[in-house]
Short mmCIF file of the C-alpha atoms (twelve columns), coordinates in Angstrom:
data_MODEL
# 
_entry.id   MODEL 
# 
loop_
_atom_site.group_PDB 
_atom_site.id 
_atom_site.type_symbol 
_atom_site.label_atom_id 
_atom_site.label_alt_id 
_atom_site.label_comp_id 
_atom_site.label_asym_id 
_atom_site.label_seq_id 
_atom_site.Cartn_x 
_atom_site.Cartn_y 
_atom_site.Cartn_z 
_atom_site.pdbx_PDB_model_num 
ATOM 1  C CA . MET A 1  -0.172 0.374  0.186  1 
ATOM 2  C CA . LEU A 2  1.014  3.248  -0.636 1 
ATOM 3  C CA . ALA A 3  1.676  6.291  1.551  1 
ATOM 4  C CA . MET A 4  -0.918 9.403  0.787  1 
ATOM 5  C CA . HIS A 5  1.964  11.701 0.412  1 
ATOM 6  C CA . ALA A 6  3.684  9.214  -2.548 1 
ATOM 7  C CA . LEU A 7  0.585  9.365  -4.544 1 
ATOM 8  C CA . ILE A 8  0.236  13.386 -4.452 1 
ATOM 9  C CA . ARG A 9  2.537  14.539 -6.907 1 
ATOM 10 C CA . LYS A 10 4.251  18.198 -5.712 1 
ATOM 11 C CA . SER A 11 6.698  20.576 -7.604 1 
ATOM 12 C CA . PRO A 12 9.467  22.202 -6.262 1 
ATOM 13 C CA . TYR A 13 8.190  25.569 -6.615 1 
ATOM 14 C CA . THR A 14 4.847  24.332 -4.639 1 
ATOM 15 C CA . CYS A 15 7.416  23.409 -1.711 1 
ATOM 16 C CA . TYR A 16 9.255  26.595 -1.572 1 
ATOM 17 C CA . ALA A 17 6.460  28.731 -2.162 1 
ATOM 18 C CA . PHE A 18 5.110  26.604 1.331  1 
ATOM 19 C CA . ALA A 19 8.517  27.141 3.059  1 
ATOM 20 C CA . VAL A 20 8.257  30.742 2.598  1 
ATOM 21 C CA . LEU A 21 4.790  31.722 3.708  1 
ATOM 22 C CA . SER A 22 4.809  29.424 6.660  1 
ATOM 23 C CA . THR A 23 7.762  31.379 7.672  1 
ATOM 24 C CA . ALA A 24 6.312  34.658 6.828  1 
ATOM 25 C CA . THR A 25 3.328  33.642 9.179  1 
ATOM 26 C CA . ALA A 26 5.561  32.101 11.818 1 
ATOM 27 C CA . LEU A 27 6.995  35.990 11.708 1 
ATOM 28 C CA . GLY A 28 3.681  37.549 11.101 1 
ATOM 29 C CA . VAL A 29 2.325  35.667 14.694 1 
ATOM 30 C CA . ARG A 30 5.553  36.265 16.358 1 
ATOM 31 C CA . LEU A 31 5.279  39.622 15.775 1 
ATOM 32 C CA . LEU A 32 1.553  40.496 15.539 1 
ATOM 33 C CA . PHE A 33 0.090  38.487 18.433 1 
ATOM 34 C CA . PHE A 34 2.573  36.994 21.106 1 
ATOM 35 C CA . GLN A 35 5.159  40.376 21.369 1 
ATOM 36 C CA . GLU A 36 4.010  41.626 24.510 1 
ATOM 37 C CA . THR A 37 3.262  38.184 26.162 1 
ATOM 38 C CA . LEU A 38 6.431  36.140 24.736 1 
ATOM 39 C CA . GLY A 39 8.640  38.952 25.300 1 
ATOM 40 C CA . THR A 40 12.223 38.338 24.142 1 
ATOM 41 C CA . GLU A 41 12.642 34.667 26.012 1 
ATOM 42 C CA . SER A 42 11.458 32.368 23.254 1 
ATOM 43 C CA . PRO A 43 12.421 34.620 20.078 1 
ATOM 44 C CA . PHE A 44 12.404 31.530 17.371 1 
ATOM 45 C CA . LEU A 45 10.034 29.626 19.305 1 
ATOM 46 C CA . PHE A 46 7.188  29.696 16.022 1 
ATOM 47 C CA . PHE A 47 9.846  29.574 13.381 1 
ATOM 48 C CA . PHE A 48 10.764 25.725 14.449 1 
ATOM 49 C CA . ALA A 49 6.874  24.777 13.208 1 
ATOM 50 C CA . ALA A 50 7.622  26.550 10.055 1 
ATOM 51 C CA . ILE A 51 10.908 25.064 9.661  1 
ATOM 52 C CA . ILE A 52 9.746  21.349 10.691 1 
ATOM 53 C CA . ALA A 53 6.355  21.570 8.310  1 
ATOM 54 C CA . SER A 54 8.920  23.077 5.416  1 
ATOM 55 C CA . ALA A 55 11.255 20.138 5.679  1 
ATOM 56 C CA . TRP A 56 8.415  17.318 6.064  1 
ATOM 57 C CA . CYS A 57 6.331  18.620 2.967  1 
ATOM 58 C CA . GLY A 58 9.603  19.641 0.547  1 
ATOM 59 C CA . GLY A 59 12.506 17.994 2.577  1 
ATOM 60 C CA . LEU A 60 15.853 19.043 2.891  1 
ATOM 61 C CA . LYS A 61 16.288 22.125 0.558  1 
ATOM 62 C CA . PRO A 62 13.271 23.901 0.709  1 
ATOM 63 C CA . GLY A 63 13.447 23.234 5.027  1 
ATOM 64 C CA . LEU A 64 17.372 24.795 4.570  1 
ATOM 65 C CA . LEU A 65 15.448 27.609 3.032  1 
ATOM 66 C CA . ALA A 66 12.746 27.812 5.692  1 
ATOM 67 C CA . THR A 67 16.000 27.515 8.393  1 
ATOM 68 C CA . ALA A 68 17.723 30.327 6.318  1 
ATOM 69 C CA . LEU A 69 15.050 32.860 6.067  1 
ATOM 70 C CA . SER A 70 14.166 32.358 9.991  1 
ATOM 71 C CA . ALA A 71 17.690 33.274 10.873 1 
# 
């Protein structure tokens, strides 16, 4: 039995776009909602989820792109 993600063909552009959008979303959530709540104690908390999701969706290169954008 094939896994579900093996049945869906993704273009490389889709994976890189997902990496950029997930990182931008993490930045937006961080700046808009949690600036006063979290302060500077955990500045990269939301970027970890974006990096993990990008690497899961597209593999190594989109994960590295999300890491570079998060830095």
